[in-house]
C-alpha positions as semicolon CSV with decimal commas, in nm:
position;residue;x (nm);y (nm);z (nm)
1;M;4,308;-4,097;7,419
2;E;4,413;-4,020;7,064
3;N;4,199;-3,705;7,049
4;L;4,412;-3,565;7,327
5;I;4,714;-3,535;7,093
6;S;4,486;-3,406;6,815
7;L;4,353;-3,138;7,063
8;V;4,707;-3,017;7,120
9;N;4,777;-3,023;6,754
10;K;4,481;-2,796;6,684
11;L;4,575;-2,562;6,957
12;Q;4,942;-2,529;6,843
13;R;4,821;-2,468;6,475
14;A;4,579;-2,197;6,608
15;C;4,857;-2,034;6,809
16;T;5,098;-2,018;6,521
17;A;4,821;-1,878;6,293
18;L;4,767;-1,589;6,544
19;G;5,134;-1,525;6,604
20;D;5,145;-1,688;6,959
21;H;5,426;-1,933;6,917
22;G;5,624;-1,886;7,233
23;D;5,794;-1,576;7,127
24;E;5,844;-1,304;7,393
25;S;5,527;-1,090;7,423
26;A;5,348;-0,880;7,671
27;L;5,046;-1,092;7,612
28;P;4,963;-1,414;7,784
29;T;5,087;-1,717;7,567
30;L;4,884;-2,030;7,533
31;W;5,168;-2,209;7,340
32;D;5,386;-2,202;7,655
33;S;5,118;-2,405;7,853
34;L;5,075;-2,675;7,591
35;P;5,264;-2,995;7,643
36;A;5,510;-3,054;7,360
37;I;5,812;-3,276;7,277
38;A;6,121;-3,066;7,168
39;V;6,387;-3,262;6,981
40;V;6,746;-3,131;7,092
41;G;7,071;-3,234;6,951
42;G;7,398;-3,104;6,824
43;Q;7,484;-3,099;6,461
44;S;7,561;-3,433;6,318
45;S;7,402;-3,612;6,611
46;G;7,161;-3,793;6,381
47;K;6,866;-3,578;6,503
48;S;6,713;-3,568;6,152
49;S;6,754;-3,939;6,092
50;V;6,573;-4,007;6,417
51;L;6,277;-3,794;6,314
52;E;6,250;-3,944;5,960
53;S;6,275;-4,296;6,118
54;I;5,976;-4,221;6,343
55;V;5,777;-4,088;6,043
56;G;5,910;-4,345;5,792
57;K;5,982;-4,090;5,518
58;D;6,264;-3,878;5,395
59;F;6,131;-3,525;5,424
60;L;6,388;-3,318;5,615
61;P;6,656;-3,089;5,444
62;R;7,009;-3,224;5,456
63;G;7,334;-3,042;5,400
64;A;7,636;-2,899;5,568
65;G;7,624;-2,641;5,842
66;I;7,294;-2,532;6,013
67;V;7,010;-2,672;5,808
68;T;6,714;-2,640;6,045
69;R;6,687;-2,261;6,105
70;R;6,330;-2,246;6,218
71;P;6,140;-2,466;6,469
72;L;5,951;-2,731;6,282
73;V;5,631;-2,846;6,452
74;L;5,586;-3,197;6,324
75;Q;5,228;-3,335;6,375
76;L;5,180;-3,697;6,297
77;H;4,831;-3,829;6,245
78;R;4,767;-4,208;6,215
79;L;4,543;-4,322;5,946
80;D;4,375;-4,665;5,952
81;E;4,418;-4,685;5,562
82;G;4,469;-4,472;5,273
83;R;4,750;-4,289;5,098
84;E;4,999;-4,099;5,315
85;Y;5,034;-3,730;5,254
86;A;5,158;-3,409;5,418
87;E;5,011;-3,054;5,470
88;F;5,161;-2,728;5,561
89;M;4,974;-2,485;5,763
90;H;5,089;-2,198;5,542
91;L;4,951;-2,396;5,249
92;P;4,624;-2,519;5,380
93;R;4,461;-2,634;5,064
94;K;4,770;-2,827;4,912
95;K;4,835;-3,191;4,984
96;F;5,188;-3,324;4,933
97;S;5,216;-3,689;4,849
98;D;5,575;-3,642;4,726
99;F;5,794;-3,609;5,032
100;A;6,084;-3,470;4,820
101;A;5,855;-3,167;4,758
102;V;5,797;-3,154;5,133
103;R;6,159;-3,121;5,185
104;K;6,195;-2,833;4,932
105;E;5,904;-2,658;5,082
106;I;6,059;-2,657;5,424
107;S;6,380;-2,499;5,271
108;D;6,171;-2,245;5,073
109;E;5,960;-2,155;5,361
110;T;6,252;-2,110;5,585
111;D;6,418;-1,879;5,330
112;R;6,092;-1,676;5,298
113;E;6,114;-1,596;5,661
114;T;6,503;-1,550;5,694
115;G;6,559;-1,420;5,338
116;R;6,827;-1,674;5,239
117;S;7,047;-1,514;5,506
118;K;7,134;-1,837;5,673
119;Q;6,997;-1,677;6,000
120;I;6,742;-1,829;6,229
121;S;6,389;-1,748;6,323
122;T;6,166;-1,847;6,611
123;V;5,850;-1,837;6,384
124;P;5,772;-2,223;6,346
125;I;5,675;-2,411;6,037
126;H;5,377;-2,647;6,089
127;L;5,383;-2,971;5,897
128;S;5,124;-3,236;5,947
129;I;5,181;-3,596;5,812
130;Y;4,901;-3,834;5,767
131;S;4,993;-4,208;5,730
132;P;4,917;-4,563;5,831
133;N;5,275;-4,599;5,933
134;V;5,292;-4,343;6,221
135;V;5,165;-4,307;6,568
136;N;4,964;-3,995;6,677
137;L;5,252;-3,763;6,799
138;T;5,366;-3,403;6,798
139;L;5,742;-3,322;6,785
140;I;5,923;-2,988;6,762
141;D;6,241;-3,007;6,571
142;L;6,469;-2,732;6,681
143;P;6,793;-2,606;6,507
144;G;7,102;-2,821;6,594
145;L;7,325;-2,678;6,867
146;T;7,660;-2,579;6,722
147;K;7,993;-2,435;6,844
148;V;8,098;-2,225;6,531
149;A;7,933;-2,016;6,281
150;V;7,967;-2,102;5,913
151;E;8,034;-1,844;5,628
152;G;7,750;-1,594;5,584
153;Q;7,630;-1,629;5,942
154;H;7,685;-1,375;6,230
155;E;7,899;-1,497;6,520
156;S;7,612;-1,453;6,748
157;I;7,424;-1,746;6,584
158;V;7,575;-1,995;6,824
159;M;7,423;-1,820;7,113
160;D;7,115;-1,738;6,931
161;I;7,046;-2,106;6,859
162;E;7,128;-2,204;7,220
163;N;6,888;-1,933;7,346
164;M;6,612;-2,040;7,109
165;V;6,656;-2,400;7,218
166;R;6,651;-2,304;7,588
167;S;6,335;-2,097;7,554
168;F;6,160;-2,406;7,446
169;I;6,293;-2,661;7,680
170;E;6,296;-2,466;8,000
171;K;5,923;-2,443;8,006
172;P;5,782;-2,694;8,256
173;N;5,529;-2,852;8,001
174;C;5,805;-2,934;7,748
175;I;5,930;-3,298;7,714
176;I;6,286;-3,298;7,611
177;L;6,400;-3,557;7,358
178;A;6,774;-3,522;7,385
179;I;6,965;-3,688;7,086
180;S;7,329;-3,794;7,143
181;P;7,561;-4,002;6,925
182;A;7,687;-4,317;7,102
183;N;8,032;-4,290;6,936
184;Q;8,099;-3,960;7,145
185;D;8,137;-3,914;7,533
186;L;7,813;-3,828;7,690
187;A;7,997;-3,566;7,894
188;T;8,057;-3,371;7,583
189;S;7,694;-3,406;7,433
190;D;7,543;-3,070;7,358
191;A;7,187;-3,217;7,414
192;I;7,269;-3,369;7,764
193;K;7,462;-3,058;7,864
194;I;7,164;-2,812;7,796
195;S;6,907;-3,062;7,914
196;R;7,079;-3,101;8,246
197;E;7,071;-2,716;8,296
198;V;6,695;-2,696;8,255
199;D;6,598;-3,037;8,384
200;P;6,865;-3,143;8,648
201;K;6,675;-3,423;8,778
202;G;6,598;-3,577;8,435
203;E;6,229;-3,574;8,499
204;R;6,124;-3,436;8,156
205;T;6,416;-3,574;7,969
206;F;6,407;-3,886;7,729
207;G;6,762;-3,980;7,613
208;V;6,808;-4,128;7,266
209;L;7,137;-4,280;7,145
210;T;7,218;-4,275;6,771
211;K;7,509;-4,421;6,578
212;I;7,527;-4,729;6,809
213;D;7,638;-4,926;6,490
214;L;7,927;-4,687;6,422
215;M;8,100;-4,734;6,762
216;D;8,473;-4,842;6,769
217;K;8,504;-5,229;6,773
218;G;8,531;-5,354;7,117
219;T;8,311;-5,079;7,263
220;D;7,937;-5,080;7,317
221;A;7,666;-4,848;7,452
222;V;7,522;-5,084;7,710
223;D;7,616;-4,870;8,010
224;M;7,464;-4,564;7,852
225;L;7,150;-4,760;7,754
226;E;7,111;-4,901;8,099
227;G;7,139;-4,537;8,242
228;K;7,475;-4,616;8,434
229;S;7,666;-4,344;8,250
230;Y;7,393;-4,080;8,294
231;K;7,071;-4,172;8,473
232;L;6,740;-4,017;8,353
233;Q;6,395;-4,091;8,501
234;F;6,288;-4,258;8,178
235;P;6,500;-4,553;8,020
236;W;6,742;-4,448;7,743
237;I;6,647;-4,572;7,388
238;G;6,900;-4,668;7,125
239;V;6,831;-4,631;6,743
240;V;7,017;-4,746;6,440
241;N;6,970;-4,495;6,155
242;R;7,020;-4,540;5,791
243;S;7,383;-4,481;5,686
244;Q;7,461;-4,200;5,452
245;A;7,503;-4,460;5,173
246;D;7,153;-4,596;5,248
247;I;7,027;-4,223;5,229
248;N;7,198;-4,169;4,902
249;K;7,049;-4,485;4,765
250;S;6,699;-4,382;4,905
251;V;6,668;-4,707;5,092
252;D;6,315;-4,780;5,187
253;M;6,236;-4,659;5,543
254;I;6,007;-4,957;5,615
255;A;6,308;-5,182;5,532
256;A;6,537;-4,974;5,736
257;R;6,304;-5,020;6,044
258;R;6,310;-5,392;5,988
259;R;6,694;-5,395;5,970
260;E;6,704;-5,188;6,296
261;R;6,496;-5,435;6,476
262;E;6,709;-5,720;6,355
263;Y;7,024;-5,539;6,453
264;F;6,924;-5,527;6,829
265;Q;6,752;-5,872;6,827
266;N;7,064;-6,037;6,690
267;S;7,334;-5,837;6,869
268;N;7,481;-6,013;7,179
269;E;7,540;-5,679;7,356
270;Y;7,184;-5,535;7,309
271;R;6,966;-5,867;7,283
272;H;6,845;-5,815;7,633
273;L;6,736;-5,458;7,564
274;A;6,592;-5,512;7,212
275;Q;6,237;-5,486;7,343
276;R;6,273;-5,120;7,416
277;M;6,512;-5,018;7,143
278;G;6,456;-4,877;6,803
279;S;6,269;-4,588;6,633
280;E;5,931;-4,765;6,626
281;H;5,955;-4,831;7,016
282;L;6,060;-4,458;7,051
283;G;5,764;-4,326;6,853
284;K;5,506;-4,546;7,056
285;M;5,653;-4,464;7,383
286;L;5,663;-4,087;7,319
287;S;5,306;-4,099;7,185
288;K;5,184;-4,280;7,509
289;H;5,370;-4,041;7,737
290;L;5,258;-3,736;7,563
291;E;4,899;-3,850;7,594
292;Q;4,940;-3,902;7,970
293;V;5,097;-3,551;8,016
294;I;4,823;-3,385;7,819
295;K;4,554;-3,573;8,023
296;S;4,724;-3,443;8,347
297;R;4,747;-3,096;8,220
298;I;4,388;-3,062;8,100
299;P;4,234;-2,927;8,434
300;G;4,515;-2,671;8,454
301;L;4,472;-2,580;8,093
302;Q;4,108;-2,516;8,143
303;S;4,165;-2,300;8,440
304;L;4,441;-2,099;8,274
305;I;4,223;-2,047;7,970
306;N;3,911;-1,934;8,164
307;K;4,124;-1,699;8,366
308;T;4,296;-1,548;8,058
309;I;3,969;-1,511;7,863
310;A;3,836;-1,307;8,159
311;E;4,142;-1,089;8,161
312;L;4,137;-1,042;7,787
313;E;3,770;-0,948;7,784
314;G;3,831;-0,696;8,056
315;E;4,117;-0,532;7,878
316;L;3,928;-0,533;7,546
317;S;3,646;-0,362;7,727
318;R;3,880;-0,095;7,874
319;L;4,026;-0,047;7,529
320;G;3,679;0,017;7,367
321;K;3,528;-0,069;7,042
322;T;3,681;-0,080;6,697
323;V;3,627;0,249;6,499
324;A;3,351;0,220;6,240
325;T;3,450;0,270;5,875
326;D;3,145;0,451;5,739
327;A;3,013;0,795;5,819
328;G;2,694;0,670;5,977
329;G;2,886;0,425;6,201
330;K;3,129;0,694;6,313
331;L;2,841;0,945;6,390
332;Y;2,652;0,674;6,576
333;M;2,987;0,579;6,769
334;I;3,051;0,944;6,864
335;M;2,693;0,996;6,976
336;E;2,710;0,682;7,193
337;I;3,027;0,807;7,357
338;C;2,879;1,150;7,409
339;R;2,566;0,994;7,579
340;S;2,806;0,794;7,805
341;F;2,967;1,117;7,910
342;D;2,643;1,292;7,953
343;Q;2,499;1,010;8,166
344;I;2,814;1,018;8,393
345;F;2,780;1,406;8,421
346;K;2,413;1,368;8,528
347;E;2,506;1,096;8,776
348;H;2,747;1,343;8,945
349;L;2,479;1,615;8,962
350;D;2,214;1,364;9,098
351;G;2,430;1,226;9,379
352;I;2,497;0,883;9,212
353;R;2,850;0,982;9,179
354;P;3,024;1,247;9,404
355;G;3,044;1,626;9,334
356;G;2,695;1,746;9,313
357;D;2,678;1,821;9,693
358;K;2,924;2,099;9,649
359;I;2,664;2,296;9,455
360;Y;2,435;2,283;9,744
361;L;2,709;2,417;9,972
362;V;2,732;2,722;9,755
363;F;2,360;2,789;9,842
364;D;2,366;2,670;10,197
365;N;2,707;2,827;10,309
366;Q;2,868;3,051;10,049
367;L;2,569;3,280;9,955
368;P;2,438;3,331;10,313
369;A;2,796;3,404;10,439
370;A;2,846;3,651;10,153
371;L;2,512;3,816;10,231
372;K;2,608;3,850;10,594
373;R;2,950;4,013;10,503
374;L;2,777;4,293;10,318
375;Q;2,860;4,636;10,484
376;F;2,496;4,750;10,538
377;D;2,634;4,971;10,831
378;K;2,820;5,181;10,578
379;Q;2,520;5,265;10,378
380;L;2,306;5,322;10,691
381;A;2,553;5,518;10,890
382;M;2,402;5,834;11,046
383;D;2,591;6,079;10,815
384;N;2,477;5,872;10,498
385;V;2,109;5,860;10,615
386;R;2,108;6,230;10,687
387;K;2,261;6,298;10,341
388;L;2,032;6,083;10,141
389;I;1,728;6,197;10,333
390;T;1,789;6,572;10,310
391;E;1,892;6,537;9,941
392;A;1,580;6,352;9,860
393;D;1,362;6,635;10,011
394;G;1,528;6,883;9,791
395;Y;1,426;7,242;9,878
396;Q;1,104;7,131;10,046
397;P;1,107;6,910;10,358
398;H;0,889;6,592;10,361
399;L;0,564;6,627;10,523
400;I;0,491;6,297;10,698
401;A;0,753;6,029;10,596
402;P;1,067;6,081;10,381
403;E;0,942;5,834;10,108
404;Q;1,206;5,925;9,847
405;G;1,467;5,921;10,109
406;Y;1,369;5,569;10,199
407;R;1,378;5,461;9,837
408;R;1,722;5,592;9,785
409;L;1,861;5,438;10,099
410;I;1,692;5,102;10,025
411;E;1,815;5,094;9,666
412;S;2,161;5,200;9,750
413;T;2,174;4,927;10,010
414;L;2,014;4,647;9,796
415;V;2,232;4,701;9,504
416;T;2,535;4,566;9,711
417;I;2,366;4,220;9,685
418;R;2,447;4,194;9,334
419;G;2,800;4,096;9,431
420;P;2,702;3,784;9,623
421;A;2,446;3,695;9,357
422;E;2,718;3,708;9,076
423;A;2,962;3,522;9,314
424;A;2,711;3,225;9,357
425;V;2,666;3,209;8,976
426;D;3,045;3,198;8,919
427;A;3,086;2,939;9,194
428;V;2,841;2,711;9,049
429;H;2,986;2,770;8,703
430;A;3,329;2,657;8,841
431;L;3,178;2,338;8,997
432;L;2,997;2,249;8,692
433;K;3,329;2,287;8,477
434;E;3,494;2,061;8,735
435;L;3,236;1,791;8,704
436;V;3,262;1,810;8,327
437;Q;3,634;1,754;8,347
438;K;3,575;1,468;8,594
439;S;3,313;1,304;8,379
440;I;3,540;1,329;8,072
441;N;3,801;1,143;8,274
442;E;3,547;0,886;8,383
443;T;3,432;0,811;8,028
444;M;3,656;0,523;7,940
445;E;3,576;0,555;7,559
446;L;3,720;0,904;7,557
447;K;4,064;0,781;7,665
448;Q;4,102;0,621;7,313
449;Y;4,011;0,942;7,119
450;P;4,201;1,259;7,244
451;S;4,048;1,471;6,967
452;L;3,695;1,383;7,053
453;R;3,792;1,437;7,420
454;V;3,897;1,788;7,353
455;E;3,593;1,873;7,128
456;I;3,348;1,748;7,396
457;N;3,533;1,938;7,665
458;N;3,514;2,263;7,465
459;A;3,161;2,218;7,369
460;A;3,053;2,150;7,723
461;I;3,244;2,454;7,859
462;E;3,097;2,675;7,589
463;S;2,758;2,559;7,681
464;L;2,824;2,626;8,053
465;E;2,950;2,971;7,975
466;R;2,626;3,049;7,784
467;M;2,425;2,918;8,078
468;R;2,641;3,116;8,330
469;D;2,569;3,434;8,132
470;E;2,192;3,353;8,137
471;S;2,209;3,278;8,502
472;R;2,385;3,586;8,599
473;K;2,133;3,801;8,405
474;A;1,845;3,635;8,580
475;S;1,992;3,641;8,932
476;L;2,082;4,019;8,891
477;Q;1,730;4,083;8,767
478;L;1,605;3,938;9,086
479;V;1,811;4,202;9,275
480;D;1,700;4,465;9,047
481;M;1,341;4,378;9,090
482;E;1,377;4,429;9,464
483;C;1,527;4,761;9,392
484;C;1,253;4,865;9,155
485;Y;0,960;4,772;9,353
486;L;0,928;4,791;9,739
487;T;0,693;4,588;9,944
488;V;0,431;4,843;10,047
489;E;0,282;4,615;10,330
490;F;0,617;4,642;10,515
491;F;0,578;5,030;10,538
492;R;0,225;5,047;10,607
493;K;0,281;4,883;10,934
494;L;0,554;5,139;11,031
495;P;0,302;5,438;11,148
496;Q;0,158;5,187;11,397
497;D;0,486;5,126;11,556
498;I;0,633;5,431;11,726
499;E;0,950;5,259;11,833
500;K;1,048;5,203;11,462
501;G;1,038;5,565;11,355
502;G;0,694;5,573;11,191
503;N;0,516;5,816;11,418
504;P;0,391;6,106;11,209
505;T;0,319;6,330;11,503
506;H;0,679;6,472;11,516
507;S;0,705;6,833;11,411
508;I;0,880;6,920;11,092
509;F;1,162;7,073;11,271
510;D;1,276;6,774;11,475
511;R;1,267;6,524;11,187
512;Y;1,631;6,552;11,105
513;N;1,753;6,486;11,472
514;D;1,972;6,177;11,530
515;S;1,686;5,977;11,695
516;Y;1,460;6,022;11,393
517;L;1,733;5,926;11,146
518;R;1,833;5,620;11,353
519;R;1,484;5,505;11,340
520;I;1,481;5,551;10,951
521;G;1,810;5,351;10,932
522;S;1,670;5,074;11,149
523;N;1,354;5,060;10,923
524;V;1,558;5,040;10,614
525;L;1,795;4,769;10,770
526;S;1,488;4,556;10,866
527;Y;1,345;4,588;10,512
528;V;1,692;4,502;10,360
529;N;1,721;4,195;10,584
530;M;1,378;4,086;10,492
531;V;1,472;4,118;10,114
532;C;1,801;3,943;10,193
533;G;1,614;3,651;10,324
534;S;1,389;3,622;10,021
535;L;1,701;3,651;9,781
536;R;1,866;3,390;9,965
537;N;1,594;3,140;9,852
538;S;1,527;3,286;9,509
539;I;1,881;3,328;9,383
540;P;1,958;2,956;9,416
541;K;1,639;2,876;9,235
542;S;1,749;3,097;8,952
543;V;2,082;2,944;8,948
544;V;1,956;2,590;8,939
545;Y;1,703;2,672;8,675
546;C;1,936;2,852;8,434
547;Q;2,263;2,644;8,502
548;V;2,220;2,308;8,672
549;R;1,889;2,230;8,514
550;E;1,996;2,337;8,163
551;A;2,324;2,156;8,194
552;K;2,150;1,838;8,271
553;R;1,903;1,904;7,980
554;S;2,102;2,040;7,707
555;L;2,486;2,045;7,778
556;L;2,583;1,897;7,428
557;D;2,283;2,007;7,216
558;Y;2,476;2,255;7,027
559;F;2,759;2,002;6,977
560;F;2,506;1,748;6,840
561;A;2,369;1,989;6,596
562;E;2,714;2,077;6,465
563;L;2,806;1,714;6,458
564;G;2,531;1,634;6,208
565;K;2,690;1,876;5,962
566;K;3,024;1,709;5,967
567;E;3,163;1,495;5,678
568;T;3,331;1,165;5,711
569;K;3,679;1,293;5,703
570;Q;3,592;1,529;5,995
571;L;3,425;1,255;6,192
572;S;3,741;1,043;6,140
573;G;3,939;1,324;6,276
574;L;3,741;1,310;6,601
575;L;3,808;0,926;6,620
576;D;4,183;0,952;6,577
577;E;4,265;0,671;6,800
578;D;4,622;0,613;6,920
579;P;4,783;0,357;6,671
580;A;4,931;0,178;6,984
581;V;4,580;0,135;7,126
582;M;4,437;0,026;6,792
583;Q;4,715;-0,239;6,755
584;R;4,679;-0,359;7,099
585;R;4,294;-0,409;7,047
586;I;4,374;-0,603;6,729
587;S;4,628;-0,824;6,919
588;I;4,393;-0,883;7,217
589;G;4,104;-0,962;6,989
590;K;4,312;-1,220;6,804
591;R;4,428;-1,376;7,120
592;L;4,084;-1,383;7,267
593;E;3,961;-1,564;6,955
594;L;4,243;-1,813;7,012
595;Y;4,147;-1,872;7,382
596;R;3,782;-1,912;7,309
597;S;3,857;-2,164;7,038
598;A;4,084;-2,355;7,279
599;Q;3,821;-2,333;7,537
600;A;3,563;-2,489;7,301
601;E;3,812;-2,772;7,191
602;I;3,917;-2,853;7,547
603;D;3,564;-2,863;7,668
604;A;3,474;-3,095;7,381
605;V;3,739;-3,340;7,476
606;A;3,659;-3,315;7,855
607;W;3,290;-3,402;7,773
608;A;3,410;-3,689;7,559
609;K;3,605;-3,822;7,830
């Protein structure tokens, strides 16, 4: 079971190293979920003496006013043999065998954080003590509760200390070690008062009475120790600390423990309670209870850690990769992001993602509807047909069929198809721009880099505009081709069909009558409708070939070519990540490292069990 406390010790040190020490944070906090024993007491309650008695060493700073100004995470490791020594987490390669030096380092490290300002800090100091005279145990020594600020401290420090203590002990995984002096009324005890607020049923609170030997003659602490004055779920424990004179004389701790045992064994009032009194019993009892609590919490810890790892990995994935430092790495990273965007864009066109279907609607609905709306009746009205036919004949009427008149009528009618052709090109261009914007928004990596996002958008739009121009040129050429060369077979059939105005037996003098001109208009309309049917199929082919196919094939080719010419500084400009996102990724990465380490540690203990 000893490895359970060692497990929590490792996790607490890792939490502190990565800045996760119970402070308020938007990130999940493993520290809050770890079972711990927080030592709470007012100033001059004997809190420091209790801790030193458990350890068996003088190592805590002493003095007037608020001495403890940062949480001290005290991790005790029992050695079977060997010299006892101490280590601070902030000085990992230094072993302290002189505990007076430990005391000084606690003071110095406190000042390093608070700047000798006598203010407090929530950042803990981690101290590990290895000794044959301790039990495996972890305690968190918190600043002593006080009612007044001393000189050099802000008035708010009274509330600041209370808030700090409360932030530790209100967590359901915290075991409270409430230190109260026996020569004061429990009703006025700072430790009992704050413990009662966060743990009203006393389910997490261990009560410790100090200064029993300093009570007025004729009084004793039996009622308090038997739980009659204030009942807790766990029995009260009394301790007899060294006197100030003993401290001044540096009386040996081992001798002090022996005198403490003798005091309870030889006292008429406390003899019946002697088996569960004293700092040695307190240390053993706390160690055993902490082991039991840790054991009961391991399944919950495993579940919490696994869930948090999944959440952190998900967020880290959304935040994207860390920016490379060298030019090659930056270029590769930009290319990878561009490929991700390009793939998403292709998926929209190919139907894997929505949007590509709108392009087909241009060909299936918009273009045919626009062709239908063309005003052929205006070009083929009787007056216009007569005008063009007679003008085409010039000074000499046509002999058999008004060929030049036909050509002019057909050309003037077909040229109106240029409008729908251009409209189809522009409609597809607008849809492709829309898909570019949608693809950029769906490329998660681009959310990190606003400058790269703008550059890719501009490059894609420029490419689409070049493709639109080529597509417009090709589509209009299709219309112009129809104007330049008429399908001869269509007209060769006309002389065989009298009803369609192709009969050559009419006299020259009745060829300009209404019936004749109507037949010419009808022939032209039939031919134009045939051409419209052909262009309805060929214009979409041209648009897809020049715009859609090209966009899939080479949307960012020009951008890639320019990218290879850029210097490191220019590439860095494209990867100008938001500092807040960068800091968030670093924080998430550290937290993920902590949780994965915790997962491995807990799994190792679980398998060992």
